[in-house]
All heavy atoms as TSV, in Angstrom:
chain	resi	resn	atom	element	x	y	z
A	1	MET	N	N	25.841	1.650	-11.251
A	1	MET	CA	C	24.554	1.571	-11.897
A	1	MET	C	C	23.504	1.980	-10.843
A	1	MET	O	O	23.507	1.621	-9.705
A	1	MET	CB	C	24.321	0.180	-12.351
A	1	MET	CG	C	23.013	-0.034	-13.040
A	1	MET	SD	S	22.784	-1.760	-13.641
A	1	MET	CE	C	22.895	-1.386	-15.373
A	2	ILE	N	N	22.517	2.723	-11.333
A	2	ILE	CA	C	21.389	3.180	-10.520
A	2	ILE	C	C	20.392	2.088	-10.435
A	2	ILE	O	O	19.968	1.505	-11.438
A	2	ILE	CB	C	20.755	4.450	-11.146
A	2	ILE	CG1	C	21.769	5.611	-11.207
A	2	ILE	CG2	C	19.525	4.829	-10.325
A	2	ILE	CD1	C	21.265	6.835	-11.948
A	3	GLU	N	N	20.012	1.815	-9.149
A	3	GLU	CA	C	18.975	0.810	-8.930
A	3	GLU	C	C	17.532	1.439	-9.213
A	3	GLU	O	O	17.208	2.474	-8.740
A	3	GLU	CB	C	19.000	0.339	-7.486
A	3	GLU	CG	C	18.015	-0.744	-7.193
A	3	GLU	CD	C	18.096	-1.273	-5.756
A	3	GLU	OE1	O	19.176	-1.153	-5.118
A	3	GLU	OE2	O	17.184	-1.797	-5.227
A	4	LEU	N	N	16.819	0.711	-10.047
A	4	LEU	CA	C	15.483	1.134	-10.371
A	4	LEU	C	C	14.450	0.488	-9.421
A	4	LEU	O	O	14.582	-0.636	-9.096
A	4	LEU	CB	C	15.121	0.782	-11.826
A	4	LEU	CG	C	15.995	1.410	-12.880
A	4	LEU	CD1	C	15.651	0.895	-14.289
A	4	LEU	CD2	C	15.980	2.938	-12.825
A	5	ASN	N	N	13.441	1.244	-9.067
A	5	ASN	CA	C	12.364	0.726	-8.202
A	5	ASN	C	C	11.239	0.293	-9.111
A	5	ASN	O	O	11.021	0.824	-10.185
A	5	ASN	CB	C	11.961	1.802	-7.213
A	5	ASN	CG	C	13.019	2.230	-6.268
A	5	ASN	OD1	O	13.640	1.437	-5.659
A	5	ASN	ND2	N	13.283	3.520	-6.226
A	6	LYS	N	N	10.472	-0.649	-8.595
A	6	LYS	CA	C	9.362	-1.244	-9.404
A	6	LYS	C	C	8.070	-0.907	-8.783
A	6	LYS	O	O	7.818	-1.024	-7.610
A	6	LYS	CB	C	9.532	-2.737	-9.398
A	6	LYS	CG	C	8.512	-3.506	-10.149
A	6	LYS	CD	C	8.799	-4.985	-10.164
A	6	LYS	CE	C	7.740	-5.745	-10.901
A	6	LYS	NZ	N	8.031	-7.250	-10.845
A	7	CYS	N	N	7.140	-0.411	-9.687
A	7	CYS	CA	C	5.782	0.011	-9.177
A	7	CYS	C	C	5.050	-1.304	-8.743
A	7	CYS	O	O	5.012	-2.318	-9.417
A	7	CYS	CB	C	5.024	0.603	-10.330
A	7	CYS	SG	S	3.243	1.029	-9.982
A	8	HIS	N	N	4.498	-1.235	-7.576
A	8	HIS	CA	C	3.770	-2.356	-6.951
A	8	HIS	C	C	2.450	-2.714	-7.733
A	8	HIS	O	O	1.966	-3.815	-7.692
A	8	HIS	CB	C	3.463	-2.058	-5.458
A	8	HIS	CG	C	2.853	-3.176	-4.727
A	8	HIS	ND1	N	3.567	-4.328	-4.389
A	8	HIS	CD2	C	1.597	-3.336	-4.268
A	8	HIS	CE1	C	2.747	-5.147	-3.716
A	8	HIS	NE2	N	1.586	-4.555	-3.648
A	9	VAL	N	N	1.959	-1.731	-8.428
A	9	VAL	CA	C	0.677	-1.924	-9.174
A	9	VAL	C	C	0.893	-2.443	-10.535
A	9	VAL	O	O	0.328	-3.557	-10.925
A	9	VAL	CB	C	-0.178	-0.632	-9.163
A	9	VAL	CG1	C	-1.462	-0.810	-9.981
A	9	VAL	CG2	C	-0.429	-0.112	-7.822
A	10	CYS	N	N	1.639	-1.789	-11.399
A	10	CYS	CA	C	1.746	-2.182	-12.835
A	10	CYS	C	C	3.048	-2.846	-13.181
A	10	CYS	O	O	3.164	-3.417	-14.215
A	10	CYS	CB	C	1.595	-0.908	-13.714
A	10	CYS	SG	S	2.944	0.234	-13.606
A	11	GLY	N	N	4.073	-2.770	-12.225
A	11	GLY	CA	C	5.337	-3.435	-12.487
A	11	GLY	C	C	6.357	-2.605	-13.277
A	11	GLY	O	O	7.488	-3.076	-13.469
A	12	ASN	N	N	6.013	-1.402	-13.734
A	12	ASN	CA	C	6.956	-0.529	-14.384
A	12	ASN	C	C	8.147	-0.187	-13.452
A	12	ASN	O	O	7.941	0.000	-12.271
A	12	ASN	CB	C	6.314	0.760	-14.908
A	12	ASN	CG	C	5.429	0.514	-16.085
A	12	ASN	OD1	O	5.544	-0.465	-16.816
A	12	ASN	ND2	N	4.506	1.429	-16.323
A	13	LYS	N	N	9.288	-0.063	-13.991
A	13	LYS	CA	C	10.465	0.331	-13.245
A	13	LYS	C	C	10.851	1.759	-13.581
A	13	LYS	O	O	10.651	2.228	-14.658
A	13	LYS	CB	C	11.573	-0.647	-13.525
A	13	LYS	CG	C	11.357	-2.023	-13.076
A	13	LYS	CD	C	12.573	-2.898	-13.275
A	13	LYS	CE	C	12.331	-4.345	-12.768
A	13	LYS	NZ	N	13.493	-5.144	-12.969
A	14	GLY	N	N	11.412	2.393	-12.566
A	14	GLY	CA	C	11.892	3.752	-12.799
A	14	GLY	C	C	12.789	4.258	-11.686
A	14	GLY	O	O	12.915	3.570	-10.640
A	15	ASN	N	N	13.383	5.414	-11.849
A	15	ASN	CA	C	14.221	6.022	-10.826
A	15	ASN	C	C	13.368	6.795	-9.874
A	15	ASN	O	O	12.131	6.870	-9.995
A	15	ASN	CB	C	15.362	6.868	-11.434
A	15	ASN	CG	C	14.813	7.991	-12.262
A	15	ASN	OD1	O	13.761	8.476	-12.028
A	15	ASN	ND2	N	15.541	8.361	-13.308
A	16	ASP	N	N	14.018	7.524	-8.923
A	16	ASP	CA	C	13.286	8.267	-7.934
A	16	ASP	C	C	12.362	9.467	-8.467
A	16	ASP	O	O	11.512	9.914	-7.789
A	16	ASP	CB	C	14.200	8.895	-6.912
A	16	ASP	CG	C	14.863	7.765	-6.030
A	16	ASP	OD1	O	14.212	6.720	-5.932
A	16	ASP	OD2	O	15.807	8.064	-5.327
A	17	ASP	N	N	12.642	9.895	-9.717
A	17	ASP	CA	C	11.896	10.903	-10.334
A	17	ASP	C	C	10.608	10.359	-10.961
A	17	ASP	O	O	9.688	11.087	-11.238
A	17	ASP	CB	C	12.662	11.650	-11.411
A	17	ASP	CG	C	13.825	12.492	-10.824
A	17	ASP	OD1	O	13.781	12.830	-9.728
A	17	ASP	OD2	O	14.789	12.689	-11.608
A	18	GLU	N	N	10.576	9.029	-11.167
A	18	GLU	CA	C	9.470	8.420	-11.815
A	18	GLU	C	C	8.651	7.472	-10.931
A	18	GLU	O	O	7.526	7.089	-11.283
A	18	GLU	CB	C	10.038	7.584	-13.034
A	18	GLU	CG	C	10.784	8.364	-14.019
A	18	GLU	CD	C	11.615	7.551	-14.914
A	18	GLU	OE1	O	12.016	6.416	-14.534
A	18	GLU	OE2	O	11.850	8.027	-16.071
A	19	ILE	N	N	9.254	7.142	-9.757
A	19	ILE	CA	C	8.591	6.181	-8.849
A	19	ILE	C	C	8.590	6.803	-7.508
A	19	ILE	O	O	9.585	7.382	-7.029
A	19	ILE	CB	C	9.349	4.823	-8.836
A	19	ILE	CG1	C	9.519	4.176	-10.237
A	19	ILE	CG2	C	8.818	3.857	-7.835
A	19	ILE	CD1	C	8.253	3.504	-10.697
A	20	MET	N	N	7.493	6.654	-6.722
A	20	MET	CA	C	7.434	7.215	-5.394
A	20	MET	C	C	7.101	6.174	-4.377
A	20	MET	O	O	6.482	5.145	-4.698
A	20	MET	CB	C	6.370	8.346	-5.334
A	20	MET	CG	C	5.013	7.857	-5.685
A	20	MET	SD	S	3.780	9.194	-5.623
A	20	MET	CE	C	3.833	9.591	-3.934
A	21	LEU	N	N	7.478	6.409	-3.127
A	21	LEU	CA	C	7.250	5.445	-2.044
A	21	LEU	C	C	6.290	6.103	-1.072
A	21	LEU	O	O	6.389	7.290	-0.776
A	21	LEU	CB	C	8.603	5.105	-1.358
A	21	LEU	CG	C	8.574	4.183	-0.173
A	21	LEU	CD1	C	8.088	2.821	-0.541
A	21	LEU	CD2	C	9.968	4.115	0.500
A	22	GLY	N	N	5.357	5.306	-0.574
A	22	GLY	CA	C	4.465	5.694	0.494
A	22	GLY	C	C	3.377	6.608	0.080
A	22	GLY	O	O	3.277	7.779	0.534
A	23	LEU	N	N	2.515	6.223	-0.791
A	23	LEU	CA	C	1.393	7.011	-1.265
A	23	LEU	C	C	0.471	7.471	-0.126
A	23	LEU	O	O	-0.044	8.622	-0.194
A	23	LEU	CB	C	0.519	6.157	-2.252
A	23	LEU	CG	C	-0.651	6.789	-2.922
A	23	LEU	CD1	C	-0.182	8.118	-3.712
A	23	LEU	CD2	C	-1.306	5.845	-3.861
A	24	ALA	N	N	0.309	6.684	0.888
A	24	ALA	CA	C	-0.629	7.055	2.003
A	24	ALA	C	C	-0.121	8.364	2.724
A	24	ALA	O	O	-0.973	9.030	3.233
A	24	ALA	CB	C	-0.689	5.900	2.976
A	25	GLU	N	N	1.168	8.607	2.721
A	25	GLU	CA	C	1.646	9.704	3.397
A	25	GLU	C	C	1.265	11.067	2.777
A	25	GLU	O	O	1.314	12.089	3.384
A	25	GLU	CB	C	3.201	9.671	3.396
A	25	GLU	CG	C	3.752	8.459	4.143
A	25	GLU	CD	C	3.410	8.526	5.668
A	25	GLU	OE1	O	3.446	9.604	6.255
A	25	GLU	OE2	O	3.083	7.423	6.184
A	26	ILE	N	N	0.980	11.093	1.456
A	26	ILE	CA	C	0.619	12.336	0.826
A	26	ILE	C	C	-0.818	12.610	0.545
A	26	ILE	O	O	-1.228	13.608	0.013
A	26	ILE	CB	C	1.387	12.466	-0.528
A	26	ILE	CG1	C	0.998	11.380	-1.488
A	26	ILE	CG2	C	2.905	12.464	-0.255
A	26	ILE	CD1	C	1.525	11.701	-2.928
A	27	LEU	N	N	-1.640	11.542	0.799
A	27	LEU	CA	C	-3.135	11.705	0.471
A	27	LEU	C	C	-3.762	12.584	1.475
A	27	LEU	O	O	-3.421	12.552	2.689
A	27	LEU	CB	C	-3.731	10.317	0.488
A	27	LEU	CG	C	-3.285	9.340	-0.634
A	27	LEU	CD1	C	-3.904	8.023	-0.548
A	27	LEU	CD2	C	-3.555	9.965	-1.999
A	28	GLU	N	N	-4.748	13.296	1.083
A	28	GLU	CA	C	-5.541	14.184	1.909
A	28	GLU	C	C	-6.865	13.556	2.257
A	28	GLU	O	O	-7.907	13.879	1.643
A	28	GLU	CB	C	-5.687	15.560	1.226
A	28	GLU	CG	C	-4.358	16.280	1.102
A	28	GLU	CD	C	-4.506	17.656	0.518
A	28	GLU	OE1	O	-5.676	18.144	0.369
A	28	GLU	OE2	O	-3.454	18.235	0.178
A	29	CYS	N	N	-6.849	12.567	3.139
A	29	CYS	CA	C	-8.050	11.845	3.552
A	29	CYS	C	C	-7.821	11.255	4.893
A	29	CYS	O	O	-6.728	11.261	5.441
A	29	CYS	CB	C	-8.449	10.779	2.523
A	29	CYS	SG	S	-7.266	9.506	2.326
A	30	SER	N	N	-8.896	10.804	5.507
A	30	SER	CA	C	-8.776	10.217	6.858
A	30	SER	C	C	-8.074	8.833	6.880
A	30	SER	O	O	-8.080	8.141	5.838
A	30	SER	CB	C	-10.178	10.106	7.430
A	30	SER	OG	O	-10.945	9.083	6.745
A	31	ASN	N	N	-7.583	8.499	8.042
A	31	ASN	CA	C	-7.018	7.194	8.203
A	31	ASN	C	C	-8.115	6.114	8.017
A	31	ASN	O	O	-7.839	5.041	7.519
A	31	ASN	CB	C	-6.332	7.065	9.590
A	31	ASN	CG	C	-5.082	7.817	9.695
A	31	ASN	OD1	O	-4.422	8.052	8.675
A	31	ASN	ND2	N	-4.722	8.169	10.870
A	32	LYS	N	N	-9.307	6.432	8.413
A	32	LYS	CA	C	-10.456	5.468	8.271
A	32	LYS	C	C	-10.638	5.201	6.682
A	32	LYS	O	O	-10.796	4.059	6.402
A	32	LYS	CB	C	-11.686	6.027	8.832
A	32	LYS	CG	C	-12.875	5.106	8.778
A	32	LYS	CD	C	-14.093	5.725	9.497
A	32	LYS	CE	C	-15.260	4.807	9.340
A	32	LYS	NZ	N	-16.426	5.315	9.985
A	33	ARG	N	N	-10.597	6.217	5.929
A	33	ARG	CA	C	-10.746	5.996	4.541
A	33	ARG	C	C	-9.598	5.106	3.938
A	33	ARG	O	O	-9.869	4.237	3.116
A	33	ARG	CB	C	-10.840	7.334	3.769
A	33	ARG	CG	C	-11.088	7.136	2.245
A	33	ARG	CD	C	-11.264	8.412	1.569
A	33	ARG	NE	N	-12.429	9.167	2.065
A	33	ARG	CZ	C	-12.672	10.417	1.673
A	33	ARG	NH1	N	-12.006	10.992	0.769
A	33	ARG	NH2	N	-13.729	10.956	2.203
A	34	LEU	N	N	-8.391	5.388	4.374
A	34	LEU	CA	C	-7.221	4.556	3.935
A	34	LEU	C	C	-7.476	3.079	4.340
A	34	LEU	O	O	-7.230	2.165	3.571
A	34	LEU	CB	C	-5.988	5.070	4.579
A	34	LEU	CG	C	-5.475	6.449	3.995
A	34	LEU	CD1	C	-4.217	6.884	4.778
A	34	LEU	CD2	C	-5.177	6.393	2.530
A	35	GLU	N	N	-7.912	2.921	5.588
A	35	GLU	CA	C	-8.131	1.477	6.052
A	35	GLU	C	C	-9.200	0.826	5.211
A	35	GLU	O	O	-9.126	-0.302	4.891
A	35	GLU	CB	C	-8.477	1.539	7.542
A	35	GLU	CG	C	-7.297	1.888	8.430
A	35	GLU	CD	C	-7.755	2.220	9.861
A	35	GLU	OE1	O	-8.922	1.942	10.264
A	35	GLU	OE2	O	-6.917	2.661	10.623
A	36	GLN	N	N	-10.318	1.544	4.973
A	36	GLN	CA	C	-11.395	1.021	4.163
A	36	GLN	C	C	-10.856	0.605	2.763
A	36	GLN	O	O	-11.201	-0.505	2.289
A	36	GLN	CB	C	-12.541	1.998	4.033
A	36	GLN	CG	C	-13.291	2.169	5.257
A	36	GLN	CD	C	-14.322	3.336	5.085
A	36	GLN	OE1	O	-14.202	4.192	4.234
A	36	GLN	NE2	N	-15.378	3.341	5.968
A	37	TRP	N	N	-10.101	1.456	2.166
A	37	TRP	CA	C	-9.618	1.230	0.826
A	37	TRP	C	C	-8.658	-0.017	0.845
A	37	TRP	O	O	-8.746	-0.902	-0.001
A	37	TRP	CB	C	-8.872	2.397	0.235
A	37	TRP	CG	C	-8.574	2.229	-1.202
A	37	TRP	CD1	C	-9.425	2.607	-2.270
A	37	TRP	CD2	C	-7.458	1.643	-1.779
A	37	TRP	NE1	N	-8.805	2.268	-3.407
A	37	TRP	CE2	C	-7.582	1.672	-3.183
A	37	TRP	CE3	C	-6.224	1.094	-1.223
A	37	TRP	CZ2	C	-6.599	1.176	-4.037
A	37	TRP	CZ3	C	-5.303	0.630	-2.134
A	37	TRP	CH2	C	-5.491	0.660	-3.529
A	38	GLU	N	N	-7.784	-0.062	1.860
A	38	GLU	CA	C	-6.829	-1.231	1.972
A	38	GLU	C	C	-7.615	-2.517	2.166
A	38	GLU	O	O	-7.175	-3.579	1.656
A	38	GLU	CB	C	-5.864	-0.981	3.061
A	38	GLU	CG	C	-4.845	0.096	2.679
A	38	GLU	CD	C	-3.865	0.396	3.862
A	38	GLU	OE1	O	-4.270	0.370	5.052
A	38	GLU	OE2	O	-2.693	0.680	3.497
A	39	GLN	N	N	-8.720	-2.486	2.972
A	39	GLN	CA	C	-9.538	-3.690	3.098
A	39	GLN	C	C	-10.120	-4.201	1.835
A	39	GLN	O	O	-10.240	-5.375	1.623
A	39	GLN	CB	C	-10.568	-3.470	4.193
A	39	GLN	CG	C	-10.058	-3.394	5.608
A	39	GLN	CD	C	-11.222	-2.988	6.566
A	39	GLN	OE1	O	-12.295	-2.766	6.181
A	39	GLN	NE2	N	-10.812	-2.972	7.828
A	40	ASN	N	N	-10.505	-3.247	0.982
A	40	ASN	CA	C	-11.185	-3.581	-0.299
A	40	ASN	C	C	-10.118	-3.908	-1.359
A	40	ASN	O	O	-10.449	-4.425	-2.434
A	40	ASN	CB	C	-12.022	-2.423	-0.783
A	40	ASN	CG	C	-13.290	-2.268	0.128
A	40	ASN	OD1	O	-13.778	-3.250	0.704
A	40	ASN	ND2	N	-13.771	-1.058	0.163
A	41	ASN	N	N	-8.852	-3.603	-1.156
A	41	ASN	CA	C	-7.794	-3.814	-2.124
A	41	ASN	C	C	-6.539	-4.443	-1.472
A	41	ASN	O	O	-5.514	-3.802	-1.351
A	41	ASN	CB	C	-7.409	-2.487	-2.770
A	41	ASN	CG	C	-8.535	-1.837	-3.535
A	41	ASN	OD1	O	-8.847	-2.162	-4.621
A	41	ASN	ND2	N	-9.265	-0.924	-2.796
A	42	PRO	N	N	-6.665	-5.631	-0.897
A	42	PRO	CA	C	-5.634	-6.218	-0.069
A	42	PRO	C	C	-4.345	-6.483	-0.810
A	42	PRO	O	O	-3.265	-6.625	-0.133
A	42	PRO	CB	C	-6.227	-7.509	0.407
A	42	PRO	CG	C	-7.283	-7.854	-0.604
A	42	PRO	CD	C	-7.796	-6.516	-1.067
A	43	LYS	N	N	-4.330	-6.528	-2.141
A	43	LYS	CA	C	-3.060	-6.813	-2.833
A	43	LYS	C	C	-2.231	-5.578	-3.137
A	43	LYS	O	O	-1.094	-5.677	-3.556
A	43	LYS	CB	C	-3.417	-7.465	-4.223
A	43	LYS	CG	C	-4.049	-8.819	-4.113
A	43	LYS	CD	C	-4.261	-9.442	-5.417
A	43	LYS	CE	C	-4.851	-10.864	-5.207
A	43	LYS	NZ	N	-5.031	-11.505	-6.517
A	44	ILE	N	N	-2.781	-4.391	-2.800
A	44	ILE	CA	C	-2.055	-3.104	-2.954
A	44	ILE	C	C	-1.691	-2.529	-1.665
A	44	ILE	O	O	-2.527	-2.131	-0.870
A	44	ILE	CB	C	-2.858	-2.128	-3.825
A	44	ILE	CG1	C	-3.187	-2.795	-5.225
A	44	ILE	CG2	C	-2.032	-0.840	-4.020
A	44	ILE	CD1	C	-4.027	-1.875	-6.133
A	45	MET	N	N	-0.406	-2.424	-1.431
A	45	MET	CA	C	0.133	-1.817	-0.115
A	45	MET	C	C	0.401	-0.378	-0.345
A	45	MET	O	O	1.251	-0.063	-1.203
A	45	MET	CB	C	1.364	-2.601	0.305
A	45	MET	CG	C	1.182	-4.034	0.360
A	45	MET	SD	S	0.158	-4.573	1.796
A	45	MET	CE	C	1.307	-4.295	3.133
A	46	LEU	N	N	-0.221	0.530	0.334
A	46	LEU	CA	C	-0.027	1.957	0.074
A	46	LEU	C	C	1.297	2.436	0.581
A	46	LEU	O	O	1.637	3.611	0.254
A	46	LEU	CB	C	-1.189	2.698	0.796
A	46	LEU	CG	C	-2.620	2.457	0.209
A	46	LEU	CD1	C	-3.617	3.202	0.997
A	46	LEU	CD2	C	-2.679	2.838	-1.279
A	47	ASP	N	N	2.059	1.690	1.330
A	47	ASP	CA	C	3.411	2.169	1.720
A	47	ASP	C	C	4.461	1.544	0.791
A	47	ASP	O	O	5.660	1.636	1.090
A	47	ASP	CB	C	3.627	1.784	3.149
A	47	ASP	CG	C	3.619	0.318	3.425
A	47	ASP	OD1	O	3.114	-0.425	2.617
A	47	ASP	OD2	O	3.942	-0.129	4.549
A	48	ASP	N	N	4.066	1.028	-0.339
A	48	ASP	CA	C	5.062	0.412	-1.310
A	48	ASP	C	C	5.309	1.446	-2.399
A	48	ASP	O	O	4.920	2.605	-2.324
A	48	ASP	CB	C	4.477	-0.864	-1.893
A	48	ASP	CG	C	5.505	-1.898	-2.193
A	48	ASP	OD1	O	6.645	-1.487	-2.486
A	48	ASP	OD2	O	5.139	-3.042	-2.244
A	49	TRP	N	N	6.047	1.011	-3.466
A	49	TRP	CA	C	6.400	1.898	-4.566
A	49	TRP	C	C	5.301	2.003	-5.631
A	49	TRP	O	O	4.597	1.054	-5.914
A	49	TRP	CB	C	7.673	1.270	-5.275
A	49	TRP	CG	C	8.838	1.255	-4.451
A	49	TRP	CD1	C	9.366	0.238	-3.731
A	49	TRP	CD2	C	9.713	2.400	-4.169
A	49	TRP	NE1	N	10.547	0.594	-3.091
A	49	TRP	CE2	C	10.749	1.968	-3.319
A	49	TRP	CE3	C	9.704	3.716	-4.599
A	49	TRP	CZ2	C	11.799	2.737	-2.865
A	49	TRP	CZ3	C	10.821	4.557	-4.156
A	49	TRP	CH2	C	11.761	4.042	-3.277
A	50	PHE	N	N	5.163	3.209	-6.135
A	50	PHE	CA	C	4.165	3.554	-7.202
A	50	PHE	C	C	4.790	4.398	-8.312
A	50	PHE	O	O	5.403	5.407	-7.927
A	50	PHE	CB	C	2.907	4.316	-6.584
A	50	PHE	CG	C	2.145	3.517	-5.630
A	50	PHE	CD1	C	2.458	3.478	-4.278
A	50	PHE	CD2	C	1.003	2.837	-6.095
A	50	PHE	CE1	C	1.747	2.707	-3.435
A	50	PHE	CE2	C	0.226	2.037	-5.222
A	50	PHE	CZ	C	0.555	2.026	-3.836
A	51	CYS	N	N	4.442	4.041	-9.503
A	51	CYS	CA	C	4.826	4.971	-10.636
A	51	CYS	C	C	3.924	6.144	-10.578
A	51	CYS	O	O	2.799	6.079	-9.928
A	51	CYS	CB	C	4.823	4.295	-11.953
A	51	CYS	SG	S	3.173	3.817	-12.543
A	52	LEU	N	N	4.221	7.272	-11.183
A	52	LEU	CA	C	3.420	8.465	-11.039
A	52	LEU	C	C	2.013	8.215	-11.627
A	52	LEU	O	O	1.043	8.712	-11.001
A	52	LEU	CB	C	4.092	9.644	-11.657
A	52	LEU	CG	C	5.403	10.027	-10.998
A	52	LEU	CD1	C	6.023	11.238	-11.575
A	52	LEU	CD2	C	5.265	10.273	-9.507
A	53	PRO	N	N	1.799	7.584	-12.769
A	53	PRO	CA	C	0.417	7.402	-13.240
A	53	PRO	C	C	-0.435	6.559	-12.306
A	53	PRO	O	O	-1.579	6.856	-12.051
A	53	PRO	CB	C	0.613	6.680	-14.628
A	53	PRO	CG	C	2.006	7.070	-15.074
A	53	PRO	CD	C	2.821	7.214	-13.809
A	54	CYS	N	N	0.160	5.515	-11.731
A	54	CYS	CA	C	-0.585	4.685	-10.811
A	54	CYS	C	C	-0.862	5.393	-9.496
A	54	CYS	O	O	-1.953	5.286	-8.952
A	54	CYS	CB	C	0.159	3.330	-10.441
A	54	CYS	SG	S	0.152	2.209	-11.812
A	55	ALA	N	N	0.090	6.162	-9.022
A	55	ALA	CA	C	-0.099	6.946	-7.813
A	55	ALA	C	C	-1.191	7.934	-8.010
A	55	ALA	O	O	-2.024	8.130	-7.102
A	55	ALA	CB	C	1.195	7.662	-7.425
A	56	SER	N	N	-1.278	8.617	-9.133
A	56	SER	CA	C	-2.309	9.587	-9.458
A	56	SER	C	C	-3.654	8.884	-9.522
A	56	SER	O	O	-4.621	9.357	-8.875
A	56	SER	CB	C	-2.003	10.276	-10.714
A	56	SER	OG	O	-3.022	11.213	-11.068
A	57	LYS	N	N	-3.726	7.795	-10.232
A	57	LYS	CA	C	-5.019	7.055	-10.371
A	57	LYS	C	C	-5.567	6.635	-8.997
A	57	LYS	O	O	-6.706	6.855	-8.681
A	57	LYS	CB	C	-4.802	5.888	-11.319
A	57	LYS	CG	C	-6.061	5.095	-11.498
A	57	LYS	CD	C	-5.788	3.831	-12.376
A	57	LYS	CE	C	-7.010	2.971	-12.442
A	57	LYS	NZ	N	-6.815	1.688	-13.157
A	58	ILE	N	N	-4.727	5.934	-8.264
A	58	ILE	CA	C	-5.138	5.377	-6.941
A	58	ILE	C	C	-5.371	6.479	-5.931
A	58	ILE	O	O	-6.361	6.446	-5.168
A	58	ILE	CB	C	-4.122	4.377	-6.495
A	58	ILE	CG1	C	-4.099	3.134	-7.393
A	58	ILE	CG2	C	-4.369	3.950	-5.013
A	58	ILE	CD1	C	-3.062	2.098	-7.101
A	59	GLY	N	N	-4.555	7.511	-5.913
A	59	GLY	CA	C	-4.685	8.667	-5.068
A	59	GLY	C	C	-6.048	9.310	-5.324
A	59	GLY	O	O	-6.793	9.603	-4.340
A	60	ASN	N	N	-6.391	9.593	-6.564
A	60	ASN	CA	C	-7.684	10.206	-6.905
A	60	ASN	C	C	-8.779	9.311	-6.466
A	60	ASN	O	O	-9.875	9.802	-5.959
A	60	ASN	CB	C	-7.690	10.580	-8.331
A	60	ASN	CG	C	-6.849	11.671	-8.752
A	60	ASN	OD1	O	-6.434	12.519	-7.914
A	60	ASN	ND2	N	-6.439	11.710	-9.988
A	61	GLU	N	N	-8.674	8.019	-6.636
A	61	GLU	CA	C	-9.713	7.101	-6.288
A	61	GLU	C	C	-9.966	7.081	-4.838
A	61	GLU	O	O	-11.191	7.167	-4.307
A	61	GLU	CB	C	-9.304	5.673	-6.718
A	61	GLU	CG	C	-10.337	4.585	-6.432
A	61	GLU	CD	C	-9.776	3.231	-6.787
A	61	GLU	OE1	O	-9.275	3.088	-7.935
A	61	GLU	OE2	O	-9.945	2.280	-6.036
A	62	ILE	N	N	-8.961	7.084	-4.008
A	62	ILE	CA	C	-9.070	7.062	-2.574
A	62	ILE	C	C	-9.634	8.386	-2.099
A	62	ILE	O	O	-10.527	8.396	-1.223
A	62	ILE	CB	C	-7.715	6.749	-1.909
A	62	ILE	CG1	C	-7.310	5.306	-2.226
A	62	ILE	CG2	C	-7.753	6.972	-0.359
A	62	ILE	CD1	C	-5.885	4.948	-1.787
A	63	GLU	N	N	-9.099	9.526	-2.581
A	63	GLU	CA	C	-9.505	10.827	-2.057
A	63	GLU	C	C	-10.946	11.141	-2.447
A	63	GLU	O	O	-11.595	11.933	-1.771
A	63	GLU	CB	C	-8.564	11.888	-2.567
A	63	GLU	CG	C	-7.211	11.894	-1.950
A	63	GLU	CD	C	-6.251	12.888	-2.392
A	63	GLU	OE1	O	-6.458	13.478	-3.498
A	63	GLU	OE2	O	-5.282	13.174	-1.689
A	64	SER	N	N	-11.436	10.522	-3.561
A	64	SER	CA	C	-12.802	10.863	-3.949
A	64	SER	C	C	-13.909	9.933	-3.346
A	64	SER	O	O	-15.030	10.114	-3.515
A	64	SER	CB	C	-12.908	10.807	-5.501
A	64	SER	OG	O	-12.749	9.465	-5.932
A	65	GLU	N	N	-13.454	8.867	-2.652
A	65	GLU	CA	C	-14.400	7.966	-2.011
A	65	GLU	C	C	-15.034	8.631	-0.790
A	65	GLU	O	O	-14.471	9.556	-0.159
A	65	GLU	CB	C	-13.713	6.667	-1.565
A	65	GLU	CG	C	-13.317	5.791	-2.724
A	65	GLU	CD	C	-12.652	4.456	-2.249
A	65	GLU	OE1	O	-12.457	4.269	-1.060
A	65	GLU	OE2	O	-12.341	3.649	-3.155
A	66	VAL	N	N	-16.234	8.134	-0.483
A	66	VAL	CA	C	-16.934	8.685	0.706
A	66	VAL	C	C	-16.760	7.832	1.896
A	66	VAL	O	O	-16.724	6.596	1.803
A	66	VAL	CB	C	-18.526	8.730	0.340
A	66	VAL	CG1	C	-19.276	9.170	1.541
A	66	VAL	CG2	C	-18.724	9.598	-0.869
A	67	ASP	N	N	-16.475	8.483	3.009
A	67	ASP	CA	C	-16.429	7.722	4.354
A	67	ASP	C	C	-17.788	7.188	4.766
A	67	ASP	O	O	-18.749	7.975	4.719
A	67	ASP	CB	C	-15.841	8.573	5.435
A	67	ASP	CG	C	-14.340	8.796	5.371
A	67	ASP	OD1	O	-13.649	7.894	4.853
A	67	ASP	OD2	O	-13.951	9.871	5.786
A	68	TYR	N	N	-17.839	5.920	4.971
A	68	TYR	CA	C	-19.129	5.384	5.422
A	68	TYR	C	C	-19.052	4.997	6.920
A	68	TYR	O	O	-18.144	4.382	7.383
A	68	TYR	CB	C	-19.382	4.053	4.629
A	68	TYR	CG	C	-19.585	4.305	3.144
A	68	TYR	CD1	C	-18.535	4.005	2.251
A	68	TYR	CD2	C	-20.761	4.831	2.652
A	68	TYR	CE1	C	-18.665	4.216	0.914
A	68	TYR	CE2	C	-20.900	5.040	1.332
A	68	TYR	CZ	C	-19.843	4.798	0.421
A	68	TYR	OH	O	-19.957	4.978	-0.910
A	69	ASP	N	N	-19.971	5.597	7.657
A	69	ASP	CA	C	-20.018	5.366	9.097
A	69	ASP	C	C	-21.033	4.293	9.412
A	69	ASP	O	O	-21.962	4.060	8.839
A	69	ASP	CB	C	-20.355	6.653	9.850
A	69	ASP	CG	C	-19.247	7.634	9.682
A	69	ASP	OD1	O	-18.097	7.247	9.639
A	69	ASP	OD2	O	-19.560	8.892	9.621
């Protein structure tokens, strides 16, 4: 039996084609922006499992935020 992974955000389960690990690794933004987002969203770990809809939503949210100096 294939083990299904669970999305850390919504709880949906899926196989490797439907669930991804390590959203932070594929985002095109600074480490500072990732750290800021993680501080504002402490319950969501960016190195955990994400279904594709949640990964897209959170990824777009992070990449569109402005770095504040």
